[in-house]
MARKOLZA-853101 format. One line per field, with one value per atom (N, C-alpha, C): x, y, z; residue number from 1. Coordinates in Angstrom, 3 decimals. Example, Ala and Ser with C-alpha at 12.3 -4.5 7.8 and 13.67 -1.06 7.14 Angstrom:
xx: c(13.190,12.300,13.200,12.850,13.670,12.900);
yy: c(-5.690,-4.500,-3.300,-2.250,-1.060,0.030);
zz: c(7.800,7.800,7.800,7.080,7.140,7.870);
n: c(1,1,1,2,2,2);
***
This chain:
xx: c(-25.303,-26.290,-25.966,-26.571,-26.134,-27.385,-27.459,-28.737,-29.907,-29.744,-30.890,-31.385,-30.946,-31.752,-30.843,-31.459,-30.829,-31.078,-29.955,-29.936,-30.361,-30.741,-31.111,-32.446,-33.074,-34.363,-35.400,-35.230,-36.196,-37.492,-37.598,-38.753,-39.268,-38.760,-39.153,-38.453,-37.306,-36.602,-35.500,-35.520,-34.448,-33.333,-32.124,-30.864,-30.282,-31.061,-30.557,-30.081,-30.238,-29.730,-30.751,-32.075,-33.038,-33.424,-33.076,-33.344,-32.158,-30.985,-29.936,-29.994,-30.998,-31.255,-31.876,-32.657,-33.131,-32.001,-31.162,-30.062,-29.279,-28.978,-28.120,-28.878,-30.333,-31.168,-31.020,-31.096,-31.027,-29.443,-28.489,-27.130,-26.888,-27.534,-27.330,-27.914,-28.963,-29.686,-28.883,-27.802,-26.802,-27.265,-28.060,-28.498,-27.275,-26.591,-25.469,-25.974,-26.879,-27.400,-27.604,-28.111,-28.225,-26.900,-25.835,-24.628,-24.009,-24.068,-23.506,-24.229,-25.441,-26.199,-25.856,-25.701,-25.280,-23.925,-22.918,-21.680,-21.828,-22.649,-22.775,-23.721,-24.331,-25.146,-26.567,-27.071,-28.360,-29.369,-28.979,-29.771,-31.111,-31.100,-32.209,-33.374,-33.070,-34.212,-34.715,-33.778,-34.051,-34.102,-33.781,-33.723,-35.131,-36.158,-37.423,-38.055,-37.880,-38.491,-38.057,-36.771,-36.275,-36.556,-36.633,-37.031,-38.538,-39.345,-40.921,-40.883,-40.084,-39.948,-39.542,-38.387,-37.821,-38.987,-39.634,-40.714,-41.812,-42.212,-43.310,-42.843,-41.550,-41.124,-41.090,-40.378,-40.321,-41.811,-42.791,-43.986,-44.679,-44.424,-45.205,-44.415,-43.188,-42.423,-42.870,-43.056,-43.548,-44.859,-45.742,-47.185,-47.221,-46.235,-46.268,-45.918,-44.875,-44.436,-45.636,-46.106,-47.304,-48.388,-48.762,-49.874,-49.275,-48.177,-47.539,-47.437,-47.133,-47.194,-48.549,-49.578,-50.958,-51.829,-51.166,-51.892,-51.835,-52.852,-53.083,-52.308,-51.491,-50.866,-51.823,-51.905,-52.681,-52.156,-53.322,-52.901,-52.429,-51.577,-51.125,-52.199,-52.648,-53.912,-53.396,-54.111,-53.875,-53.907,-53.065,-52.977,-54.162,-54.641,-55.793,-55.612,-56.579,-56.475,-56.471,-57.213,-57.299,-55.975,-55.328,-54.108,-52.928,-53.018,-52.158,-52.213,-53.538,-53.722,-53.178,-53.212,-52.807,-51.344,-50.631,-49.229,-48.892,-49.952,-49.793,-50.158,-49.287,-49.465,-50.900,-51.480,-52.764,-52.748,-53.843,-54.057,-53.564,-52.810,-52.323,-53.365,-54.286,-55.238,-54.798,-53.584,-52.927,-52.849,-52.644,-52.247,-53.529,-54.501,-55.719,-56.740,-56.849,-58.006,-57.619,-56.603,-56.429,-56.989,-57.338,-58.060,-57.173,-57.916,-57.249,-56.455,-56.547,-55.956,-56.459,-57.875,-58.597,-58.003,-57.713,-57.074,-55.824,-54.945,-53.775,-53.596,-54.818,-54.996,-53.991,-53.124,-52.131,-52.417,-53.436,-53.685,-54.806,-55.029,-56.144,-57.475,-57.958,-59.038,-60.197,-61.348,-62.471,-63.588,-64.479,-65.576,-66.691,-67.770,-68.946,-69.744,-70.085,-70.869,-72.045,-73.090,-74.180,-74.001,-72.904,-72.546,-71.296,-70.841,-69.872,-68.933,-67.671,-66.711,-65.645,-65.370,-64.208,-62.865,-61.858,-60.471,-59.778,-59.435,-58.719,-57.108,-56.585,-55.241,-54.636,-54.113,-53.563,-52.592,-51.642,-50.504,-50.892,-51.822,-52.433,-53.654,-54.194,-55.352,-56.594,-56.664,-57.508,-58.501,-59.644,-60.577,-60.830,-60.523,-60.788,-62.065,-63.115,-64.454,-64.363,-64.665,-64.815,-66.019,-66.310,-67.433,-67.101,-67.965,-67.586,-66.724,-66.982,-66.184,-64.800,-64.412,-63.163,-62.362,-62.976,-62.148,-60.949,-61.111,-60.022,-58.905,-59.302,-58.209,-57.299,-58.011,-57.321,-56.436,-57.028,-56.407,-54.936,-55.301,-54.102,-52.842,-53.111,-52.161,-51.443,-51.896,-51.171,-49.875,-48.888,-47.613,-47.571,-46.759,-46.758,-46.637,-45.946,-45.872,-47.193,-48.156,-49.573,-50.300,-49.707,-50.345,-49.514,-49.068,-48.211,-48.998,-50.168,-50.900,-51.436,-50.834,-51.485,-52.663,-53.293,-54.426,-55.647,-55.746,-57.089,-57.331,-58.582,-59.073,-59.966,-60.048,-60.855,-62.029,-63.248,-64.289,-65.258,-65.583,-66.342,-67.681,-68.842,-69.978,-71.130,-72.184,-73.088,-73.806,-75.042,-75.645,-75.174,-75.131,-74.821,-75.995,-76.150,-77.398,-77.679,-78.824,-79.191,-78.822,-78.291,-77.811,-78.926,-78.872,-79.892,-79.327,-80.192,-79.798,-79.969,-80.715,-80.812,-79.785,-79.182,-77.862,-76.658,-76.629,-75.402,-75.481,-76.595,-76.716,-76.294,-76.744,-76.450,-74.993,-74.287,-72.821,-72.063,-72.727,-72.091,-72.184,-73.144,-73.316,-72.340,-72.343,-71.454,-70.013,-69.586,-68.275,-67.765,-68.785,-68.537,-68.235,-69.098,-68.828,-67.482,-67.155,-65.941,-64.829,-64.684,-63.532,-63.373,-64.557,-64.622,-64.017,-64.340,-64.030,-62.572,-61.999,-60.580,-59.662,-60.422,-59.863,-59.194,-59.855,-59.282,-60.203,-59.467,-60.144,-60.765,-61.995,-62.533,-62.880,-62.550,-62.783,-63.998,-65.061,-66.153,-66.157,-66.294,-66.296,-67.474,-68.391,-69.616,-69.305,-69.971,-69.716,-70.456);
yy: c(189.102,189.795,191.260,192.135,193.558,194.261,195.283,196.220,195.265,194.311,193.604,192.629,192.460,191.472,190.087,189.105,187.799,187.160,186.321,185.790,184.278,183.789,182.239,181.980,180.862,180.446,180.976,181.949,182.446,182.812,183.680,183.987,183.113,181.972,180.886,181.133,181.873,182.170,180.949,180.399,179.214,179.955,179.375,179.823,179.077,179.191,178.539,179.390,180.657,181.686,182.051,181.723,182.030,183.544,184.211,185.732,186.212,185.738,186.225,186.709,186.178,186.535,187.910,188.311,189.670,190.610,190.335,191.128,191.340,190.317,190.515,191.284,191.268,192.014,193.569,193.812,195.101,195.537,194.807,195.068,195.660,194.872,195.066,196.580,196.858,198.088,199.355,198.937,199.920,200.584,199.829,200.225,200.008,200.941,200.932,200.375,200.779,200.341,198.681,198.184,196.710,195.992,196.761,195.994,195.937,197.033,197.059,196.053,196.049,195.035,193.649,193.387,192.067,191.567,192.628,192.290,192.015,192.489,192.423,191.145,190.483,189.372,189.679,190.943,191.461,191.401,190.885,191.075,190.307,189.202,188.332,189.245,189.894,190.619,191.753,192.575,193.884,193.975,193.053,193.106,193.161,192.522,192.455,193.857,194.760,196.058,196.770,196.821,197.504,196.797,195.563,194.599,194.965,195.007,195.378,196.808,197.733,199.005,198.974,198.146,197.857,197.452,196.229,195.578,196.553,197.455,198.255,199.397,199.825,200.828,200.097,198.860,198.066,197.710,197.530,197.275,198.575,199.616,200.887,201.262,201.024,201.368,200.598,199.254,198.420,198.628,199.022,199.342,200.755,201.653,202.947,202.633,201.817,201.592,200.645,199.821,198.963,199.971,201.093,201.938,202.849,203.259,204.262,203.399,202.198,201.376,201.080,201.165,200.780,202.025,203.282,204.549,204.757,205.135,205.572,206.723,206.605,207.902,208.681,209.961,210.574,210.237,209.913,209.682,210.835,210.681,211.878,212.010,213.293,213.670,213.711,213.338,213.440,214.829,215.251,216.593,216.922,218.290,218.772,218.739,218.164,218.126,219.483,220.332,221.803,222.526,222.318,222.898,222.334,221.112,220.360,220.789,220.898,221.439,222.942,223.730,225.061,225.199,224.233,224.131,224.033,223.602,223.552,224.896,225.382,226.608,226.986,228.016,228.322,228.040,227.861,227.500,228.601,228.123,228.960,229.033,230.008,230.020,230.064,230.461,230.684,229.277,228.277,226.991,226.072,226.202,225.306,225.917,227.099,227.740,227.918,227.626,227.749,226.510,226.762,225.802,224.409,223.407,222.025,221.684,222.278,221.975,220.735,220.560,219.383,218.117,218.167,216.955,216.425,217.363,217.054,217.275,217.078,217.303,216.485,217.135,216.504,216.617,217.293,217.631,216.457,216.429,215.458,215.444,214.369,214.137,213.413,214.051,213.390,213.231,212.062,211.890,211.585,212.423,212.451,211.122,210.408,209.154,209.148,208.389,208.407,207.975,207.017,206.311,207.120,208.160,209.011,209.663,209.755,210.571,209.613,209.502,208.848,209.547,209.147,209.983,208.950,209.474,208.786,208.748,207.620,207.624,207.118,208.178,207.932,206.897,206.897,206.023,204.686,204.350,202.956,202.562,203.659,203.558,202.960,203.630,203.129,204.154,203.934,204.891,204.494,205.278,205.063,205.821,204.921,205.584,206.016,207.177,208.066,208.525,208.739,209.583,210.895,211.761,213.303,213.878,213.469,213.952,213.385,212.360,211.737,212.192,213.130,213.654,214.451,215.503,216.395,215.511,214.468,213.742,212.991,212.473,211.822,212.716,213.862,214.913,215.382,215.613,216.143,215.025,213.820,212.705,212.633,213.158,213.158,213.923,213.401,214.247,215.501,216.423,217.909,217.599,216.680,216.390,216.220,215.788,215.547,216.833,218.028,219.261,220.279,219.852,220.946,222.075,222.205,223.380,224.223,223.669,224.261,223.678,224.267,223.692,223.779,222.902,222.991,221.344,221.061,219.777,219.829,218.669,218.412,217.618,218.011,217.171,216.857,215.685,215.196,215.046,215.787,215.458,215.253,214.893,214.605,213.286,213.243,211.934,210.875,209.662,208.546,207.712,206.884,206.088,205.174,205.357,204.527,205.106,206.248,206.783,207.775,207.813,208.856,210.167,211.044,212.485,213.198,212.653,213.359,213.186,211.955,211.554,212.365,212.297,213.113,214.613,215.083,216.562,216.893,215.954,216.050,215.944,214.915,214.821,215.820,216.383,217.653,218.917,219.136,220.287,220.173,218.894,218.648,218.849,218.151,218.265,219.669,220.525,221.656,222.609,222.451,223.087,222.780,221.501,221.011,221.601,221.605,222.054,223.597,224.423,225.744,226.136,225.232,225.762,225.483,224.580,224.292,225.111,226.006,226.870,226.093,225.113,224.331,224.640,225.134,225.554,224.419,224.398,223.325,223.674,222.850,222.865,221.742,222.267,221.340,220.864,219.499,218.753,218.099,218.466,217.665,216.481,215.327,213.952,213.816);
zz: c(321.996,322.557,322.651,321.889,322.171,322.240,322.991,323.201,323.625,324.471,325.059,324.022,322.986,321.915,321.952,322.002,321.929,320.656,320.242,318.964,318.849,319.901,320.015,319.554,320.104,319.714,320.873,321.557,322.536,321.894,320.769,320.244,319.075,318.934,317.934,316.687,316.584,315.351,315.399,314.142,314.027,313.562,313.906,313.771,312.522,311.347,310.339,309.192,309.349,308.372,307.330,307.614,306.648,306.606,307.677,307.523,307.029,306.857,306.355,304.752,304.224,302.765,302.781,303.769,303.961,304.146,304.994,305.301,303.944,303.338,302.039,301.109,300.948,300.104,300.650,301.790,302.180,301.966,302.186,301.945,300.553,299.704,298.314,298.051,298.707,298.562,299.039,299.812,300.270,301.605,302.406,303.723,304.717,305.215,306.039,307.349,307.918,309.257,309.336,308.257,308.172,308.168,307.372,307.290,308.620,309.329,310.710,311.580,311.546,312.320,311.885,310.713,310.220,310.817,310.955,311.401,313.043,313.566,314.930,315.347,314.244,314.519,314.894,314.703,315.088,313.868,312.605,311.481,311.818,312.391,312.594,313.256,314.098,314.832,314.191,313.555,312.971,311.532,310.740,309.304,308.730,309.586,308.961,308.666,309.663,309.426,308.335,308.093,306.863,305.594,305.648,304.504,304.027,305.103,304.662,304.065,304.491,303.908,302.630,302.275,300.801,300.114,300.657,299.701,299.622,300.447,300.175,299.009,299.117,298.209,296.804,296.890,295.500,294.944,295.890,295.321,294.796,295.457,294.955,293.561,293.560,292.278,291.255,291.563,290.468,289.990,291.040,290.570,289.875,290.317,289.505,288.025,287.754,286.473,285.562,286.392,285.676,285.239,286.134,285.808,284.697,284.708,283.790,282.436,282.442,281.134,280.609,281.423,281.046,280.634,281.122,280.820,279.283,278.744,277.299,276.915,276.071,275.597,274.456,274.532,273.583,272.072,271.318,269.954,269.121,268.190,267.525,266.606,266.554,265.796,264.335,263.420,261.905,261.682,260.745,260.220,259.569,259.854,259.233,257.671,256.848,255.433,254.769,255.250,254.725,254.889,256.075,256.325,255.395,255.333,254.395,252.932,252.565,251.181,250.998,252.080,251.889,251.627,251.876,251.537,249.993,249.223,247.917,247.314,246.255,245.832,245.193,245.355,244.557,243.159,242.564,241.321,240.288,239.249,238.306,237.187,237.027,236.020,234.559,234.443,233.097,232.456,233.330,233.020,232.666,233.633,233.405,232.639,232.381,231.698,230.229,229.630,228.269,227.682,226.217,225.484,225.434,225.602,225.472,226.657,227.756,229.136,229.683,229.388,230.065,229.374,228.153,227.441,228.078,228.349,229.084,230.531,231.161,232.668,233.512,234.462,235.237,236.723,237.088,238.497,238.789,240.159,240.515,239.672,239.391,238.676,239.447,239.673,240.377,239.488,239.833,238.994,240.020,239.800,240.587,240.214,241.437,241.240,242.207,241.916,242.790,244.158,244.302,245.606,246.032,245.683,246.246,245.147,245.324,244.533,244.093,242.809,242.406,242.342,242.858,242.674,241.703,240.558,239.514,239.931,239.796,239.955,238.500,237.874,236.516,236.310,237.356,237.375,237.482,238.139,238.284,237.394,236.709,235.954,236.856,238.064,239.081,239.540,240.052,240.532,241.908,242.810,244.361,244.663,245.165,245.505,246.930,247.102,248.492,248.760,250.015,250.313,250.298,249.952,249.773,251.052,252.235,253.331,253.407,252.578,252.625,251.543,250.652,249.544,250.058,250.874,251.214,251.878,252.572,253.371,252.132,251.274,250.172,249.241,249.088,248.176,249.126,250.198,251.319,251.274,251.016,250.949,249.752,248.620,247.353,247.490,246.816,246.727,246.081,246.490,245.715,244.182,243.801,242.343,241.664,242.340,241.897,241.505,241.808,241.735,240.933,239.648,238.897,238.753,238.427,237.995,239.418,240.471,241.694,242.350,243.287,244.050,243.276,242.200,241.330,241.001,240.883,240.533,239.393,238.634,237.640,238.167,237.950,238.395,237.192,237.069,235.864,236.384,236.074,236.583,235.406,235.777,234.708,234.924,234.553,234.576,233.777,234.279,233.487,233.216,232.314,232.023,233.255,233.828,234.895,236.175,236.290,237.587,238.153,239.574,240.244,240.188,239.531,239.338,240.656,241.576,242.879,243.712,243.733,244.473,243.825,242.542,241.929,242.273,242.277,242.530,244.145,244.903,246.292,246.479,245.814,245.921,245.414,244.348,243.684,244.650,245.170,246.291,247.407,247.911,249.145,248.753,247.551,247.076,246.831,246.300,245.830,247.138,248.097,249.429,250.210,250.229,250.762,250.081,248.673,248.003,248.259,248.195,248.317,249.550,250.622,252.042,252.149,251.373,251.498,250.410,249.812,248.797,247.710,247.249,246.069,244.862,243.805,242.611,242.010,241.179,240.574,239.132,238.284,236.782,236.550,236.297,236.077,234.664,234.484,233.157,233.011,232.180,232.073,231.228,231.651,231.135,229.884);
n: c(1,1,1,2,2,2,3,3,3,4,4,4,5,5,5,6,6,6,7,7,7,8,8,8,9,9,9,10,10,10,11,11,11,12,12,12,13,13,13,14,14,14,15,15,15,16,16,16,17,17,17,18,18,18,19,19,19,20,20,20,21,21,21,22,22,22,23,23,23,24,24,24,25,25,25,26,26,26,27,27,27,28,28,28,29,29,29,30,30,30,31,31,31,32,32,32,33,33,33,34,34,34,35,35,35,36,36,36,37,37,37,38,38,38,39,39,39,40,40,40,41,41,41,42,42,42,43,43,43,44,44,44,45,45,45,46,46,46,47,47,47,48,48,48,49,49,49,50,50,50,51,51,51,52,52,52,53,53,53,54,54,54,55,55,55,56,56,56,57,57,57,58,58,58,59,59,59,60,60,60,61,61,61,62,62,62,63,63,63,64,64,64,65,65,65,66,66,66,67,67,67,68,68,68,69,69,69,70,70,70,71,71,71,72,72,72,73,73,73,74,74,74,75,75,75,76,76,76,77,77,77,78,78,78,79,79,79,80,80,80,81,81,81,82,82,82,83,83,83,84,84,84,85,85,85,86,86,86,87,87,87,88,88,88,89,89,89,90,90,90,91,91,91,92,92,92,93,93,93,94,94,94,95,95,95,96,96,96,97,97,97,98,98,98,99,99,99,100,100,100,101,101,101,102,102,102,103,103,103,104,104,104,105,105,105,106,106,106,107,107,107,108,108,108,109,109,109,110,110,110,111,111,111,112,112,112,113,113,113,114,114,114,115,115,115,116,116,116,117,117,117,118,118,118,119,119,119,120,120,120,121,121,121,122,122,122,123,123,123,124,124,124,125,125,125,126,126,126,127,127,127,128,128,128,129,129,129,130,130,130,131,131,131,132,132,132,133,133,133,134,134,134,135,135,135,136,136,136,137,137,137,138,138,138,139,139,139,140,140,140,141,141,141,142,142,142,143,143,143,144,144,144,145,145,145,146,146,146,147,147,147,148,148,148,149,149,149,150,150,150,151,151,151,152,152,152,153,153,153,154,154,154,155,155,155,156,156,156,157,157,157,158,158,158,159,159,159,160,160,160,161,161,161,162,162,162,163,163,163,164,164,164,165,165,165,166,166,166,167,167,167,168,168,168,169,169,169,170,170,170,171,171,171,172,172,172,173,173,173,174,174,174,175,175,175,176,176,176,177,177,177,178,178,178,179,179,179,180,180,180,181,181,181,182,182,182,183,183,183,184,184,184,185,185,185,186,186,186,187,187,187,188,188,188,189,189,189,190,190,190,191,191,191);
***
C-alpha cells in the first residue's frame, strides 16, 4: 500500500493479474510512470487511466489511417492532346505537296465516314472508327515515328455509294475545325 491505495479485493478487483496485461502494454509503449508503479505493485489501480489514453490515441491513429487510406487521390489528368501534338514538328510542305506524295503517304491517314472518322493503321491494315472529338486523342498517342513529314494528316473524303452526304459534310466540318485548332495541316483527298 503506497499513497493510500490498497491492492487487495477492497474495490472488487481480483488479484489474478488480469490488469497486468494493461501494465505490460503501457510498459511496451515506454511509459516510465507505469513501469515505476508496476514495480511498486500499484499498476492495478492506476494503469487503467493511461491504458484508456493509449487506447484513445491508438483508436484515433487507426481512424486517421483508415480515413487517409479511403480518401480519393486526385486522378492524374490525361495530357492535353493538342499540347502533345505540338511536340511534333510542323509540317514540311516540301515533302507532302510534291506530285505523287499521296501514293507514298507515311503520315496518319484519316477516312471520313458517315458514322465518324476512320484512322487507318497501315502496320496492321486496320481502320479504327472514332468520333470526331476522339481524333486528336488518338493522333496524340501515335509515336513520333508515325509523323515523318511533320504535323500533317491525309483525309480521304467524298461520298460513297449509299452514304448520307449530310452526315459526311457535318463530320468533315467538325474534323476540319478540330485539326485546324490543333495546328495540324490537312491534305484533302477526294475518294
